[in-house]
N, C-alpha and C positions, 0 to 999 in steps of 0.2 A: 491696680485692680487685685482683688483676692481671687486666686485660682484654685479650683477644686478638681482633682483628677482621680481617675480609676488607676490601679485596681484597689487602692485603699484610701478612698476619700474621707473615711472617718477620722483619719489622722490629721486631716487638714481643716477641720471645723474650727471656726473662730468663736470665742466666747466673750461677751461683754458682761461683766458682773452686774448684779442688781444694783441700780442706782435710784433711790427713791425720787429725787427731783426729776429724773428723766422719765420714769414710768408714769408718774402722776400727771405729766403734761403732754404726753404723746397723743396727737390727734391725726397726724399724717406721717406715713412712712413712705419714702420713695427710694428707688435704686435703679441702676442699670444692670441688666443681666444678659449673659450670653449662654445659651444652653448648648453644650457640646454633644449631648445625647438627646435627640428628639424622637427616638423610637417609641412606639406604643407597645413594646414587648417587655418593658421593664417590670420587675416584680414589686418595685417600690415607687411611691411618688418621689418627686425631687423637691426637697424643702429648701427654700431660700433663707427664711428667717423664722425662728420659733422662740416662743416664750411660753412653755407648756409644762405639764407634769402628768403623772399617771392618775392621780386621785380626783382632780377637778374640785377639790374641797374649798378652795379659797376664791376662785373666779379670776377673771382677767387674763385668760389664756388665749394667745394669739399665734397663729401659724400661717405663713404665706408660702405657696409653692406651685408646682406644676403637677397636674393629675396624671397618673400613669395610664389611666384608661382611655383618655381622649386628648391629652395635651393642654387642656384648659388651665389657665392661670387662676388660682383661687386663694381666698382668704377665709380662715375659720376663726371665729371668736366664740369662746365658751365661758359661760358663767357658772354652770353646774352640769352634772351628767345629763340632765334632761333639757337644759337651756343652752342652745347654741344657734349660731347664725352663720351663713355663708354668703360670700359674694364671689361671682365668677365672671371671667372675661374670656373672650374667644381663645381658642388654642393657639399656642406658638409652635410652629412646625418647621422652623428654619433655625440655622445656627448663627444668625446675626444678633447684634445688640438690640435690646428692647428696654424701654423705660417702663417700670412697673411702680404703681403707687396705690396705697391703701389708706382710706380715711375712715374715721369713726367719730360720729357725732353722738356723744353720750346723752344729750338731752332728747334727741329724737329716736335714738337707737339705730340710726342708719349706718350700715357698713357698706362701703363702696370700694370698688377696685377699678383701676384704670391701666390699660396697656397701650403704650404709644399715644397717650393723650385721649383715648377713647374709653368712656365709661362702660364697664362690663354689664351686659344684659343677658349673658349666656346662661342657659338652664339645661344642665345635663340630666340624664335619666338615672334614677336610683336602681332600676332593675338591673341586676348583675354588676352593679358598680361596687368594686372592692376598694375604691379610693377612700382616703381619710376625709376627702372633701365631697360633700353631697350638694351639688350646685342647685338643686331645686328646693332646698330647705332654706327659706329666707324670712324667718320671723324677725320683727324689730325687737331688740333687746336693749332697753334704755338703762343708763346709769351703770354700765359695767366699769368697774374701777380697774384700770390696768396696773394699779399699784397694790391690788389686793393680795398678790403673792410675792414671794421674794426670789422668783426664778430669774436666772440670767437670760440674756438674749443670746441665742445660738445662731450663728451665720453658717449656712451651708449644710445643715443637718437639722432633723427634727429631734425633739426631746420629750415626746408625749409619754414615753414609758419610764422617764426618769423620776426620781424622788423629788419632793418639793425642795426648791432651792439648790438643786444639783443638776449636773449633766452626765449622770452615771449610766445612762442607757440611750445612746444616740442611735438614730435610724434614718432611713429615707435620704440617702446622700444625694447632694446636688453635684452634677458633673458640668463644669463650665467656669464662668467668671462673674464676679459681682464687683461693681464699681459705684462710687459716689452714693453710698448708703447715707440717708439723711433722715433725721427725726425732727418733726415740726410740732410746735405747740398750738397750732390752729388748723382747722379743716381747710385745706387748699382745694381748689376746683379747676385749676388750669395747669396742664402738664405738657412737656415736650411731645410733639407728634413726629412720626417718621415719614 
């Protein structure tokens, strides 16, 4: 398992370089995560996996993490500054291991998230929500090409303030451990339950 610890979790982020064959075929991402900090007093979300950038010029930006405001597990997929979609699952409030999976069907535009085998249907409130993830915004965005940008995959940190193709401005550190990160080239619908 990859472990990410305070006080300087930014030094422990892992980076997978941009790989065209990988990004072009990703339909499902799954992993096991253990959150060592489950407080709701954090100033930042906890990002598990990110492929993002500051400009949103090219599309295909994906971030998966835990919301600082309510602990919900969420995925954000962005095509442009005004075109984004979210999927959210119930909050994780304990320090045990949880299976998290995100699927994206480019044909239908459906972005789904699963926690411990249960599909997320959680809808948070935008009022006062300072999280990067807005759980009640769920338009269908078809044909988002995850290969549209050349950003690396960052594990354990977010990279939405970074330049295209770089990880020069990491943020929202994850405190805990990630194991069995997998990328699949098809939309899976069955996952481990707790």
